[in-house]
C-alpha positions, 0 to 999 in steps of 0.5 A: 500500500502506498503512503495513504496521506500522499495518495490522498493529497495526490487525488485531492490535487486532481479535483478541480475547484468547481463552484469556487467564486473568483473573488472571495474564494468561497464555494457554491456547489448547490445540487444540480447546478453546473458546478455540482454536475461537473463535480459528479462527472469528475467523481464518476470519471475517477471511479470508472478509472479505478474499475468501479461500477457507477450508478445514480439512483432515483434520488440523485445519489451517486453509487460507486461499486466494486463487485455486486451491491448487497450483503457483504458490501462496504459503503462509504461516502459523503456529499458533493454539494456545499452550503452557501459560501462554503469552504474548499472541504465542504462536500468533496473532502468526504467523497475523495476520502472515501474513494481514496480509501477504497482505492487503497483497499482495491490495491491490497485485495483482489476485487471480486466481480 
């Protein structure tokens, strides 16, 4: 397993500052806005690049799976949207953290498909 901190920092640095105000630096990624949709697309691309299956449910939740959903599955995640004028870590931090943790697990274990 590679260094968890440097691996996270590498993935975090790849995530673009979507919804960032050019003057204040605050973030506005409200659900279903262009910034939110771009963030969802980025997460989908990251998951698919790691061999995960991506599904959006009827409530708009983005699910990324290794193997089949159901008993024995591990679920981790967060939200991508932000509060009005939120900070850089409001939203994607939890998603990137969960995706990075899963990436580390996949590097150490064979993914059952």
